[in-house]
C-alpha positions as CSV (number, residue, x, y, z in Angstrom):
1,X,-18.8,-38.3,-41.5
2,X,-21.3,-40.8,-41.1
3,X,-25.3,-40.3,-40.1
4,X,-26.9,-43.8,-40.9
5,X,-30.4,-43.0,-38.7
6,X,-33.2,-41.6,-40.5
7,X,-34.2,-38.0,-39.1
8,X,-38.1,-37.7,-37.6
9,X,-40.7,-36.3,-40.2
10,X,-41.9,-32.7,-39.3
11,X,-44.9,-34.2,-38.0
12,X,-43.3,-36.3,-35.5
13,X,-41.2,-33.5,-34.7
14,X,-44.1,-31.2,-33.5
15,X,-45.8,-34.3,-31.4
16,X,-43.4,-33.0,-28.4
17,X,-41.7,-30.0,-29.0
18,X,-40.6,-29.6,-25.0
19,X,-38.7,-32.9,-25.4
20,X,-34.9,-32.7,-24.8
21,X,-33.8,-34.4,-27.8
22,X,-29.8,-33.5,-26.8
23,X,-29.1,-33.5,-23.3
24,X,-25.8,-32.4,-22.4
25,X,-25.3,-33.1,-18.3
26,X,-22.1,-31.6,-16.5
27,X,-20.0,-31.4,-19.3
28,X,-16.6,-30.5,-18.8
29,X,-13.6,-30.5,-21.3
30,X,-10.1,-30.1,-19.6
31,X,-7.0,-29.6,-22.3
32,X,-4.2,-30.2,-19.5
33,X,-5.0,-27.7,-16.6
34,X,-7.3,-25.4,-19.4
35,X,-10.6,-26.1,-19.1
36,X,-12.3,-25.4,-21.9
37,X,-15.8,-26.1,-21.3
38,X,-17.1,-26.0,-17.3
39,X,-19.4,-28.1,-16.1
40,X,-22.0,-27.4,-18.8
41,X,-25.8,-28.8,-18.9
42,X,-28.0,-28.0,-21.5
43,X,-31.2,-29.4,-23.2
44,X,-32.1,-28.9,-26.8
45,X,-35.4,-29.3,-28.2
46,X,-36.5,-31.9,-31.2
47,X,-36.5,-30.0,-34.5
48,X,-35.3,-26.5,-33.2
49,X,-32.1,-24.4,-34.4
50,X,-30.3,-24.0,-31.0
51,X,-27.3,-21.4,-31.8
52,X,-23.9,-21.5,-29.3
53,X,-23.3,-17.5,-29.4
54,X,-19.8,-16.5,-27.9
55,X,-16.3,-15.1,-28.4
56,X,-13.1,-16.4,-29.6
57,X,-12.2,-19.1,-26.8
58,X,-15.7,-19.0,-25.4
59,X,-15.7,-22.9,-25.6
60,X,-18.7,-23.1,-28.4
61,X,-16.6,-24.9,-30.9
62,X,-15.2,-27.8,-28.0
63,X,-18.4,-28.1,-27.2
64,X,-19.4,-28.7,-30.7
65,X,-16.8,-31.3,-31.4
66,X,-18.0,-33.2,-28.2
67,X,-21.4,-33.3,-29.5
68,X,-20.0,-34.5,-32.8
69,X,-17.4,-37.3,-31.5
70,X,-14.0,-35.6,-32.4
71,X,-13.7,-34.7,-28.3
72,X,-14.4,-37.0,-25.5
73,X,-15.6,-34.9,-22.3
74,X,-13.4,-35.0,-19.2
75,X,-16.5,-35.5,-17.2
76,X,-20.4,-35.5,-17.7
77,X,-22.6,-36.8,-20.6
78,X,-24.0,-36.6,-23.9
79,X,-27.5,-37.9,-24.8
80,X,-29.2,-38.0,-28.4
81,X,-32.8,-38.9,-28.7
82,X,-32.2,-40.6,-25.4
83,X,-29.2,-42.9,-26.6
84,X,-25.5,-42.0,-24.3
85,X,-23.0,-41.1,-26.8
86,X,-20.0,-41.5,-24.5
87,X,-18.4,-44.8,-26.1
88,X,-20.1,-43.9,-29.5
89,X,-17.2,-43.3,-32.1
90,X,-18.3,-40.3,-34.8
91,X,-19.0,-42.4,-37.3
92,X,-21.5,-44.3,-35.6
93,X,-23.2,-41.2,-34.3
94,X,-26.8,-39.6,-35.7
95,X,-24.9,-36.7,-36.6
96,X,-23.6,-34.9,-39.1
97,X,-21.2,-31.9,-39.5
98,X,-21.1,-28.9,-41.7
99,X,-17.4,-27.3,-41.4
100,X,-16.5,-23.7,-41.9
101,X,-14.5,-24.4,-44.5
102,X,-16.7,-26.5,-46.6
103,X,-14.3,-29.6,-46.9
104,X,-15.6,-30.3,-50.3
105,X,-13.3,-32.5,-52.6
106,X,-11.6,-30.4,-55.4
107,X,-12.0,-33.0,-57.8
108,X,-14.9,-34.4,-57.3
109,X,-18.4,-32.7,-59.5
110,X,-21.2,-31.5,-57.0
111,X,-22.9,-35.1,-57.5
112,X,-20.2,-36.6,-56.2
113,X,-19.0,-34.8,-53.3
114,X,-23.0,-35.0,-52.2
115,X,-23.4,-38.6,-52.8
116,X,-20.1,-39.6,-51.0
117,X,-21.3,-40.5,-48.2
118,X,-24.3,-42.5,-49.7
119,X,-21.9,-44.4,-51.7
120,X,-19.9,-45.1,-48.2
121,X,-22.9,-46.9,-46.6
122,X,-23.5,-48.7,-49.7
123,X,-26.6,-47.4,-51.2
124,X,-27.3,-48.5,-54.0
125,X,-26.2,-45.9,-57.2
126,X,-29.9,-45.3,-59.0
127,X,-30.8,-44.8,-54.9
128,X,-28.4,-42.4,-54.2
129,X,-28.8,-40.3,-57.5
130,X,-32.5,-40.6,-56.5
131,X,-31.5,-39.1,-52.9
132,X,-29.1,-36.4,-54.4
133,X,-31.2,-35.1,-57.0
134,X,-33.9,-34.3,-54.2
135,X,-31.6,-32.6,-51.7
136,X,-29.9,-30.4,-54.9
137,X,-33.5,-29.5,-55.4
138,X,-34.1,-28.8,-51.7
139,X,-30.6,-26.4,-51.9
140,X,-31.7,-24.8,-55.2
141,X,-29.0,-26.6,-56.6
142,X,-30.5,-28.5,-59.4
143,X,-28.5,-28.0,-62.7
144,X,-25.2,-27.6,-61.3
145,X,-24.7,-31.6,-60.6
146,X,-21.7,-31.7,-63.1
147,X,-19.7,-28.7,-61.8
148,X,-16.9,-28.9,-59.7
149,X,-16.4,-26.7,-56.5
150,X,-13.7,-24.4,-58.5
151,X,-16.7,-23.5,-60.8
152,X,-18.9,-22.3,-58.0
153,X,-19.5,-19.0,-56.5
154,X,-19.0,-18.6,-52.4
155,X,-22.3,-19.3,-51.8
156,X,-22.9,-21.8,-53.9
157,X,-20.2,-24.1,-52.3
158,X,-21.6,-23.4,-49.2
159,X,-25.4,-25.0,-50.3
160,X,-23.0,-28.2,-51.6
161,X,-21.7,-28.7,-48.1
162,X,-25.1,-28.4,-47.1
163,X,-27.0,-30.8,-48.9
164,X,-24.2,-33.6,-48.5
165,X,-24.5,-32.9,-44.7
166,X,-28.1,-33.6,-45.2
167,X,-28.3,-35.9,-47.8
168,X,-28.3,-39.2,-45.3
169,X,-30.8,-37.1,-43.3
170,X,-29.2,-37.2,-40.1
171,X,-31.1,-36.5,-36.8
172,X,-28.9,-33.7,-35.3
173,X,-26.4,-31.3,-38.1
174,X,-24.1,-29.7,-36.5
175,X,-22.6,-26.3,-38.3
176,X,-19.7,-24.7,-37.1
177,X,-19.6,-21.1,-38.3
178,X,-21.6,-22.0,-41.7
179,X,-22.0,-18.3,-43.6
180,X,-18.9,-17.1,-42.1
181,X,-16.9,-17.2,-46.0
182,X,-19.4,-15.4,-47.5
183,X,-20.3,-11.4,-47.4
184,X,-22.6,-10.0,-45.9
185,X,-25.6,-9.5,-48.5
186,X,-25.0,-12.9,-49.5
187,X,-25.2,-14.2,-45.8
188,X,-28.4,-12.7,-44.8
189,X,-30.2,-13.9,-48.0
190,X,-28.4,-17.2,-46.8
191,X,-29.8,-17.3,-43.5
192,X,-33.3,-17.0,-44.5
193,X,-32.7,-19.6,-47.0
194,X,-31.3,-22.3,-44.1
195,X,-34.6,-21.5,-42.2
196,X,-36.4,-22.6,-44.9
197,X,-34.8,-25.9,-45.2
198,X,-34.6,-26.6,-42.0
199,X,-38.2,-26.4,-41.4
200,X,-39.2,-28.3,-44.7
201,X,-36.7,-31.5,-43.6
202,X,-37.6,-31.3,-39.6
203,X,-33.8,-32.0,-38.7
204,X,-32.4,-30.2,-35.5
205,X,-29.7,-27.7,-36.0
206,X,-27.1,-26.9,-33.6
207,X,-25.0,-23.5,-34.6
208,X,-21.6,-22.4,-33.4
209,X,-21.3,-18.4,-34.4
210,X,-19.5,-15.5,-33.3
211,X,-21.9,-13.2,-35.1
212,X,-24.5,-12.0,-33.4
213,X,-27.4,-11.1,-36.2
214,X,-26.8,-14.5,-37.5
215,X,-27.8,-16.1,-34.0
216,X,-30.6,-13.8,-33.4
217,X,-32.0,-14.4,-37.1
218,X,-31.8,-18.6,-37.4
219,X,-32.0,-19.2,-33.4
220,X,-35.4,-20.6,-32.2
221,X,-33.1,-20.4,-29.0
222,X,-29.4,-18.9,-28.3
223,X,-27.0,-20.0,-25.7
224,X,-23.7,-17.6,-25.0
225,X,-21.0,-18.5,-23.8
226,X,-18.4,-17.1,-22.1
227,X,-15.1,-18.9,-20.5
228,X,-16.2,-22.0,-21.2
229,X,-19.5,-21.5,-19.2
230,X,-23.1,-21.1,-20.7
231,X,-24.2,-17.5,-18.9
232,X,-27.6,-17.5,-20.4
233,X,-30.3,-19.5,-22.4
234,X,-33.4,-18.1,-24.0
235,X,-35.4,-16.5,-27.3
236,X,-33.2,-13.9,-29.1
237,X,-35.9,-11.1,-27.7
238,X,-35.5,-12.7,-24.4
239,X,-31.5,-12.3,-24.7
240,X,-31.7,-8.5,-25.9
241,X,-34.2,-7.4,-23.6
242,X,-33.3,-9.5,-20.5
243,X,-30.3,-10.0,-20.6
244,X,-29.0,-12.0,-17.1
245,X,-25.4,-9.9,-16.1
246,X,-23.3,-7.0,-18.0
247,X,-21.8,-9.3,-20.0
248,X,-24.7,-10.5,-22.1
249,X,-26.0,-7.0,-22.3
250,X,-22.9,-5.9,-23.6
251,X,-22.3,-8.7,-25.9
252,X,-25.6,-8.6,-27.6
253,X,-26.0,-5.7,-29.8
254,X,-24.9,-2.3,-28.1
255,X,-25.5,-1.0,-24.8
256,X,-25.3,2.1,-22.6
257,X,-24.5,0.7,-19.0
258,X,-24.3,3.1,-16.3
259,X,-23.3,2.5,-12.3
260,X,-25.4,3.7,-9.6
261,X,-26.9,2.9,-6.1
262,X,-30.2,1.6,-5.5
263,X,-32.1,4.8,-4.0
264,X,-35.9,2.9,-3.4
265,X,-38.2,0.4,-4.3
266,X,-41.5,0.2,-4.7
267,X,-44.4,-1.5,-6.7
268,X,-43.9,1.4,-9.8
269,X,-40.1,-0.2,-9.8
270,X,-36.8,0.6,-8.9
271,X,-35.2,4.3,-8.5
272,X,-31.4,4.1,-9.0
273,X,-29.1,7.4,-8.2
274,X,-26.6,7.5,-10.7
275,X,-23.6,9.6,-10.4
276,X,-22.8,9.6,-14.6
277,X,-25.8,10.9,-15.6
278,X,-25.9,13.4,-12.2
279,X,-29.6,12.2,-11.6
280,X,-32.0,9.1,-11.1
281,X,-33.3,6.3,-13.7
282,X,-36.3,5.1,-13.0
283,X,-36.8,1.5,-14.1
284,X,-40.1,0.1,-14.4
285,X,-38.7,-3.6,-13.6
286,X,-38.5,-4.6,-10.2
287,X,-35.0,-6.3,-9.3
288,X,-34.5,-8.3,-6.0
289,X,-31.6,-6.1,-4.0
290,X,-31.0,-3.8,-0.9
291,X,-31.3,-0.1,-0.8
292,X,-27.8,1.2,-1.2
293,X,-26.7,-1.7,-3.3
294,X,-24.8,-1.2,-6.2
295,X,-26.1,-2.3,-9.8
296,X,-25.7,-1.2,-13.5
297,X,-28.6,0.4,-15.8
298,X,-28.4,-1.0,-19.3
299,X,-30.0,0.9,-21.6
300,X,-30.3,0.2,-25.4
301,X,-28.8,3.2,-28.2
302,X,-32.6,2.7,-30.3
303,X,-34.4,3.4,-27.0
304,X,-33.4,6.6,-26.2
305,X,-35.0,10.1,-27.6
306,X,-32.6,12.6,-28.5
307,X,-34.1,16.7,-28.7
308,X,-33.0,19.5,-28.7
309,X,-35.3,20.7,-25.9
310,X,-35.9,19.3,-22.5
311,X,-38.7,16.8,-22.4
312,X,-40.4,18.6,-19.2
313,X,-40.1,21.6,-17.9
314,X,-38.4,23.1,-14.8
315,X,-36.1,20.9,-13.1
316,X,-34.4,17.7,-14.6
317,X,-36.5,15.1,-14.1
318,X,-35.8,11.1,-13.8
319,X,-34.9,9.2,-16.7
320,X,-33.1,12.3,-18.4
321,X,-29.8,13.8,-19.0
322,X,-28.4,16.9,-21.0
323,X,-25.5,16.2,-23.5
324,X,-23.6,17.5,-26.9
325,X,-23.6,15.5,-30.0
326,X,-20.0,14.8,-30.8
327,X,-20.2,12.4,-33.8
328,X,-22.6,11.3,-36.4
329,X,-22.9,8.4,-38.5
330,X,-25.3,7.9,-41.4
331,X,-25.6,4.2,-42.1
332,X,-28.6,4.3,-44.3
333,X,-31.5,2.8,-42.9
334,X,-30.4,4.8,-39.7
335,X,-28.0,7.4,-38.2
336,X,-26.1,6.8,-34.9
337,X,-25.2,9.8,-32.4
338,X,-22.7,9.6,-30.2
339,X,-23.8,12.0,-27.2
340,X,-21.3,13.2,-24.8
341,X,-23.4,14.1,-21.6
342,X,-21.7,16.7,-18.9
343,X,-20.0,13.9,-16.8
344,X,-17.8,13.1,-19.9
345,X,-19.3,9.8,-20.7
346,X,-20.5,9.0,-24.0
347,X,-24.0,7.8,-24.9
348,X,-25.1,6.2,-28.2
349,X,-28.3,6.9,-30.0
350,X,-29.8,5.2,-32.6
351,X,-32.1,7.3,-34.6
352,X,-34.2,5.7,-37.5
353,X,-33.8,7.7,-40.8
354,X,-38.0,7.8,-42.1
355,X,-38.0,10.8,-44.2
356,X,-36.6,10.1,-47.5
357,X,-33.8,13.5,-48.1
358,X,-35.0,15.1,-44.9
359,X,-32.4,17.3,-43.5
360,X,-30.8,16.1,-40.2
361,X,-32.9,17.4,-37.5
362,X,-29.4,17.6,-34.9
363,X,-25.6,18.9,-36.0
364,X,-22.7,17.8,-34.3
365,X,-21.7,19.6,-31.5
366,X,-25.6,21.0,-30.7
367,X,-26.8,20.8,-27.3
368,X,-29.4,17.9,-27.2
369,X,-31.6,16.2,-24.1
370,X,-31.7,12.6,-24.2
371,X,-34.8,10.8,-22.2
372,X,-36.5,7.3,-22.1
373,X,-39.3,5.0,-20.8
374,X,-39.3,3.8,-17.7
375,X,-40.1,0.5,-19.4
376,X,-36.3,0.8,-21.4
377,X,-33.6,0.4,-18.4
378,X,-32.5,-3.0,-17.4
379,X,-31.2,-3.4,-14.1
380,X,-28.5,-5.9,-13.7
381,X,-27.1,-7.3,-10.3
382,X,-23.8,-8.5,-11.4
């Protein structure tokens, strides 16, 4: 796919970081009666890595294909660097796309694969060779130019595909599940390589992924999609620590969710009567809802403390519950505890394994107390 325009320098990109470099305004895409993308509006800044995160069928890949020009919006507009892309064919857009399959030409060498787009645009042999050498150096593939794709590892093929997508310095690079074919360890390593390359070149990246960890690592900001809509946009910490609703809280990471009714609110937060906990949850964060309203409290597993003894003397206090450990999973860096509380609900707790070779402080079928700080619960109204 062509990408004739040159990318702005990182220095230029830094002059106005809040500029809407890509603007998606009221975009809808229908396939017959099925609405794949439903009235999406989104601004993406110059020089950022923006991750579209969602499950299968959420609309993220369809949105990416409309940005690339492979699909035409049923309604709405897409602007890139201020230019309306409505009537611009894919090969004339200042965009390149890296596919999940990498789509390398098997009969061509690495150098020929990377140089293909330059040659199609009539770049001289000398200039093409220089540009290919520069981009192969950036992706750490110098010395592999004479090899063919079948002679490369999965990670090396991924770098060649990235080099081919970047060699013409597009204004915008679209990446569709770029690391899905790599094993876990290589995927983690490549995530940081992608960050380094993007920062060096200053290209705006839009990454589609279903992998939450990948999105949290790569993304300057995330857009979480569900049923064709973007349900929340924010930094990784915003999305994780302050989810907008139950879907986002449950989709991103692990979470314990408890339904309850607002008992009372005040300047020190809100108190919720929770039948599942047979007690009261006190959340420091205030929430706009009437007394008696049904809400849900979301508590991340790593924010729960597990102990053999009650954290307070006497009667049970707020933000605590008694239970029995049913399962323990040792994960190396941490252990996962599944604790069944007195109502029968399972609560997930994670603890870091700080002491090397230390005995597990708590065993299966042992009675425990769970507690958490008032800053931990997130109160959700939908």
